[in-house]
MIDOFI-827535 format. One record per residue (C-alpha): residue number from 1; residue in one letter; x, y, z. Coordinates in steps of 0.2 Angstrom, whole numbers. Example, Ala and Ser with C-alpha at 12.3 -4.5 7.8 and 13.67 -1.06 7.14 Angstrom:
// residues 2
 num residu     X     Y     Z
   1      A    62   -22    39
   2      S    68    -5    36
END
This chain:
// residues 415
 num residu     X     Y     Z
   1      M   -66   -30   100
   2      D   -67   -15    87
   3      V   -57   -17    72
   4      L   -49    -1    63
   5      K   -42    -3    46
   6      I   -28    10    42
   7      A   -20    14    25
   8      T    -3    21    24
   9      A     5    31    11
  10      G    22    39     8
  11      S    35    43    -5
  12      V    51    33    -7
  13      D    61    33     9
  14      D    49    43    19
  15      G    50    29    32
  16      K    32    21    30
  17      S    38     3    33
  18      T    49     9    47
  19      L    34    18    56
  20      I    24     2    55
  21      G    38    -9    62
  22      R    40     4    76
  23      L    21     2    80
  24      L    23   -16    81
  25      Y    39   -15    91
  26      D    33    -3   104
  27      T    16   -12   106
  28      K    26   -28   109
  29      S    17   -36    94
  30      L    33   -43    86
  31      T    36   -61    90
  32      S    53   -66    97
  33      D    59   -74    82
  34      K    54   -60    71
  35      L    63   -48    82
  36      E    79   -58    82
  37      A    78   -59    63
  38      I    77   -40    62
  39      Q    92   -38    75
  40      N   103   -50    65
  41      K    99   -43    48
  42      S   101   -25    55
  43      K   118   -30    62
  44      Q   123   -39    45
  45      L   119   -23    35
  46      G   130   -13    47
  47      Y   117    -3    55
  48      D   119     4    73
  49      Y   100     4    75
  50      L    86    -9    72
  51      D    79    -8    54
  52      F    60   -10    58
  53      S    56    -9    39
  54      L    61   -27    39
  55      A    46   -31    49
  56      T    34   -27    34
  57      D    43   -27    18
  58      G    41   -46    13
  59      L    47   -47    -5
  60      I    65   -49    -9
  61      A    65   -35   -21
  62      E    57   -24    -7
  63      R    71   -28     5
  64      E    85   -26    -7
  65      Q    79    -9   -14
  66      G    72    -2     2
  67      I    55     2    -5
  68      T    37    -5    -4
  69      I    30   -13   -20
  70      D    16   -25   -15
  71      V     2   -21    -2
  72      A     5   -30    14
  73      H    -8   -31    28
  74      I    -1   -30    45
  75      Y   -11   -35    61
  76      F    -9   -30    79
  77      S   -20   -27    94
  78      T   -20   -17   110
  79      Q   -31   -19   125
  80      N   -44    -8   116
  81      K   -44   -12    98
  82      S   -38   -23    84
  83      Y   -29   -15    69
  84      I   -26   -19    51
  85      I   -13    -9    43
  86      A   -12    -9    24
  87      D     6    -5    19
  88      T     3     2     2
  89      P    17     8   -10
  90      G    17    27   -14
  91      H    26    27   -31
  92      V    16    33   -46
  93      E    18    17   -55
  94      Y     9     8   -40
  95      T    -6    19   -39
  96      R   -17     4   -42
  97      N   -10    -4   -27
  98      M   -13    11   -16
  99      V   -31    12   -22
 100      T   -35    -6   -18
 101      G   -25    -6    -2
 102      A   -35    10     4
 103      S   -52     4    -3
 104      T   -58    -4    13
 105      S   -49     8    26
 106      Q   -58    19    38
 107      A   -42    29    42
 108      A   -26    34    34
 109      I    -8    39    38
 110      I     1    51    25
 111      L    20    52    29
 112      I    30    67    24
 113      D    49    68    26
 114      A    52    84    37
 115      R    67    88    26
 116      K    57    88    10
 117      G    40    94    15
 118      V    25    93     3
 119      I    30    86   -14
 120      E    21    80   -29
 121      Q    18    62   -22
 122      T    10    70    -7
 123      N    -3    78   -18
 124      R    -7    61   -26
 125      H    -8    52    -9
 126      F   -20    65    -2
 127      F   -30    65   -19
 128      I   -33    46   -17
 129      N   -38    47     1
 130      N   -51    60    -4
 131      L   -57    50   -19
 132      L   -59    35    -8
 133      R   -68    45     6
 134      I   -57    41    20
 135      K   -63    50    34
 136      N   -49    51    47
 137      V   -32    56    40
 138      V   -16    58    50
 139      V    -2    68    42
 140      A    14    61    50
 141      I    28    73    48
 142      N    42    60    50
 143      K    61    61    52
 144      M    60    76    64
 145      D    76    70    72
 146      L    85    75    56
 147      V    79    93    57
 148      N    83    94    76
 149      Y    64    93    81
 150      S    61   110    74
 151      E    44   117    78
 152      E    47   130    64
 153      V    50   116    51
 154      Y    34   107    57
 155      E    23   122    56
 156      G    30   126    39
 157      I    25   109    32
 158      K     8   110    41
 159      A     5   127    32
 160      Q    10   119    15
 161      F    -2   104    18
 162      E   -16   116    23
 163      V   -15   124     5
 164      L   -17   107    -2
 165      M   -32   104    10
 166      A   -41   119     2
 167      K   -42   109   -15
 168      R   -51    94    -8
 169      D   -70    91   -11
 170      Y   -72    80     5
 171      K   -74    94    18
 172      E   -80    82    32
 173      Q   -63    74    32
 174      N   -54    75    49
 175      I   -35    80    47
 176      T   -23    78    61
 177      F    -5    83    61
 178      I     8    74    71
 179      P    27    77    72
 180      I    36    60    73
 181      S    53    50    71
 182      A    48    33    66
 183      L    66    27    68
 184      K    68    34    86
 185      G    50    31    91
 186      D    45    50    95
 187      N    26    52    96
 188      V    23    35    88
 189      V    17    25   103
 190      H    26    35   117
 191      K    26    54   119
 192      S    42    62   114
 193      E    53    73   126
 194      N    61    81   111
 195      T    45    89   105
 196      I    39    98   121
 197      W    31   111   110
 198      Y    18    98   103
 199      T     4    95   115
 200      G    -7    83   104
 201      N    -8    64   104
 202      T     4    51    98
 203      I    -1    41    83
 204      L    -7    26    93
 205      E   -16    37   106
 206      H   -25    46    91
 207      F   -32    30    84
 208      E   -36    23   101
 209      S   -47    38   104
 210      L   -57    37    88
 211      D   -75    33    91
 212      Q   -78    17    81
 213      A   -95    23    76
 214      A   -89    39    69
 215      V   -75    32    58
 216      L   -87    25    46
 217      N   -95    35    33
 218      T  -114    36    36
 219      G  -127    34    24
 220      T  -145    26    22
 221      P  -147     7    25
 222      R  -144    -4    10
 223      F  -146   -23    12
 224      P  -140   -33    -4
 225      V  -146   -51    -3
 226      Q  -132   -63    -3
 227      Y  -142   -79     0
 228      V  -160   -85     2
 229      I  -162   -97    16
 230      R  -175  -111    13
 231      P  -172  -126    25
 232      K  -187  -136    18
 233      T  -188  -146    34
 234      E  -204  -151    43
 235      E  -200  -139    57
 236      F  -197  -125    45
 237      H  -208  -130    31
 238      D  -213  -112    25
 239      F  -198  -103    32
 240      R  -189   -90    20
 241      A  -176   -78    26
 242      Y  -164   -67    16
 243      A  -146   -67    22
 244      G  -134   -52    19
 245      K  -125   -38    27
 246      V  -132   -21    32
 247      Y  -122    -6    25
 248      G  -124    13    28
 249      G  -137    13    42
 250      E  -148     2    52
 251      L  -164    -8    49
 252      K  -177   -12    63
 253      V  -191   -24    65
 254      G  -207   -16    58
 255      D  -198    -5    45
 256      A  -207    -2    29
 257      V  -196    -8    15
 258      V  -195   -10    -4
 259      V  -187   -24   -13
 260      L  -177   -20   -29
 261      P  -178   -22   -43
 262      S  -196   -27   -42
 263      L  -201   -12   -31
 264      T  -212   -24   -21
 265      K  -217   -16    -4
 266      S  -217   -26    13
 267      K  -212   -24    31
 268      I  -198   -32    41
 269      K  -205   -46    52
 270      D  -189   -53    60
 271      I  -171   -50    61
 272      L  -161   -65    65
 273      F  -143   -68    70
 274      Y  -140   -87    71
 275      D  -153   -92    85
 276      Q  -156   -74    91
 277      K  -170   -63    87
 278      L  -164   -44    86
 279      E  -175   -28    86
 280      K  -163   -20    75
 281      A  -148   -23    64
 282      E  -134   -11    65
 283      R  -123    -6    50
 284      R  -110   -18    45
 285      S  -119   -32    54
 286      S  -122   -49    45
 287      V  -140   -55    48
 288      A  -155   -64    40
 289      I  -171   -54    37
 290      T  -189   -61    36
 291      L  -203   -51    28
 292      E  -221   -50    32
 293      D  -226   -54    14
 294      D  -221   -69     3
 295      V  -210   -59    -9
 296      N  -200   -66   -24
 297      I  -182   -62   -19
 298      S  -166   -69   -26
 299      R  -147   -66   -24
 300      G  -142   -49   -30
 301      D  -159   -41   -26
 302      M  -158   -27   -13
 303      I  -169   -22     2
 304      V  -170    -4     6
 305      L  -181     8    16
 306      E  -197    13     8
 307      N  -194    32     9
 308      D  -176    31     3
 309      L  -173    22   -13
 310      P  -157    22   -22
 311      Q  -155    27   -40
 312      I  -161    14   -53
 313      D  -153    16   -70
 314      K  -144     8   -84
 315      D  -133    23   -88
 316      F  -121    31   -76
 317      T  -104    40   -74
 318      A   -90    34   -63
 319      T   -72    38   -58
 320      I   -62    23   -63
 321      S   -45    18   -57
 322      W   -38     6   -70
 323      L   -29    -9   -63
 324      D   -24   -20   -78
 325      Q   -10   -20   -91
 326      E   -22   -22  -105
 327      P   -29    -5  -108
 328      L   -47     1  -107
 329      Q   -54     6  -124
 330      T   -70    15  -128
 331      G   -83     2  -133
 332      N   -75   -12  -123
 333      K   -87   -23  -113
 334      Y   -84   -29   -96
 335      V   -93   -39   -82
 336      L   -98   -26   -69
 337      Q  -100   -32   -51
 338      H  -109   -20   -40
 339      G  -110   -29   -23
 340      V  -116   -46   -26
 341      H  -125   -40   -42
 342      K  -117   -44   -59
 343      V  -121   -36   -76
 344      L  -113   -33   -93
 345      A  -106   -16   -95
 346      K  -101    -6  -110
 347      V   -89     9  -110
 348      E   -98    23  -118
 349      A   -85    36  -117
 350      V   -70    43  -107
 351      A   -74    61  -102
 352      H   -57    65   -96
 353      K   -42    58   -87
 354      I   -39    65   -70
 355      H   -21    70   -64
 356      P   -21    64   -46
 357      D    -8    78   -41
 358      Y   -22    91   -42
 359      S   -14    98   -58
 360      G   -31    96   -68
 361      V   -38    85   -81
 362      E   -34    78   -99
 363      T   -47    78  -112
 364      G   -49    69  -129
 365      I   -45    52  -121
 366      S   -52    36  -127
 367      T   -40    24  -119
 368      L   -34    21  -101
 369      K   -18    13   -96
 370      M   -13     4   -80
 371      N   -14    16   -65
 372      D   -24    29   -74
 373      I   -39    38   -66
 374      A   -53    45   -77
 375      E   -71    49   -78
 376      V   -80    36   -88
 377      S   -98    34   -93
 378      F  -106    16   -94
 379      K  -121     8  -101
 380      V  -126    -9   -93
 381      N  -138   -22   -99
 382      K  -149   -23   -83
 383      P  -153    -9   -71
 384      I  -142    -8   -56
 385      F  -148     1   -39
 386      F  -134    13   -34
 387      D  -130    28   -24
 388      A  -117    41   -27
 389      F  -100    36   -19
 390      K   -99    52   -10
 391      K  -115    48    -1
 392      H  -113    29     1
 393      R   -96    21     0
 394      I  -102     3    -2
 395      N  -117     5   -14
 396      G  -108    18   -24
 397      S   -93     7   -29
 398      F   -90    -8   -41
 399      I   -77   -18   -49
 400      L   -74   -22   -68
 401      I   -70   -40   -73
 402      D   -63   -45   -90
 403      S   -73   -60   -95
 404      N   -59   -68  -105
 405      S   -45   -67   -92
 406      N   -57   -66   -77
 407      H   -45   -53   -70
 408      T   -52   -38   -60
 409      V   -47   -24   -71
 410      G   -55    -8   -64
 411      A   -61    -1   -48
 412      G   -76    12   -50
 413      F   -83    25   -39
 414      I  -101    31   -46
 415      Q  -104    49   -47
END
């Protein structure tokens, strides 16, 4: 079954957790004890409705304040697909949570309160979706029940958001507008009789109709080697295969390839999946590859097509989302993990800090605080083989690790 990962974003009290709870309720994905707990708690709080946000807000502080703080991952399935929803906080002080929650998603939901329209937080949510190259975005205009399901209000907010869309640099992004009431269930799973002027899909119908092959950002095939398989048994005395996951494209038997960083050339002899031999390995499939030549390959090396090499360099610039309480300083050194490849990286300079509300940049910066996003140049002690993040989400991204604390302190997107 296909799996679709969805990131959600919304400002305080936009109804994001309620929307996810409604999706679970209307798809009958809530267990009977969970549903009973929601009913009892809603009654205890004096509500005359079911508070579906209780299905997702797991921290006591979240339930008490009615806000999302941590990233929660919610799982449910239909007959056609399995879904993983990253319920991410939308507050500016939790920008890092939103970045990490959305980093592996192929689709996103941005909630807008129909009473408020596009606000500063909306700009930030859309900016991060563009930064992370999320291809399919649903703009869910929520709480339509509080504006009498007004088509005029819906069209007004849609026009506001289209002004924001003109500022993006990811033009291939697909934007879909849906008027909903998460509390009442309008256009979430079932079509609403209150919005007869809206003829599009519900939120669930939209995600059900997405072609799984089309939701992933395409690129050229990259095969980082995770493990070298050497059984060293009598039956497989000279057997040598390279295990990993194919990203960005597909590899086929007979393809002329280059091994990085040695630049050794060879051809793919076999593609193996457990005890099966395949003619091709599709993107995002985990396989083992054998080559026609006996090549010296180890973990962290990369196999690519001969006619499409990535950039190989020790210097590069990246957009950094800073995740740690300890600030980034120019001159600091970190462990940079690019796929399975680890190198030592030095911060050469901070070009500028980016305001994620599309209000511009701030120059003269040498320090980044938690939740800051900036353009930073690095020098590494050994060359890495990378693509621009805009062209290849996997091979253009990395994390920074503090060698003293072993904390992941930054997420990077190579320019």
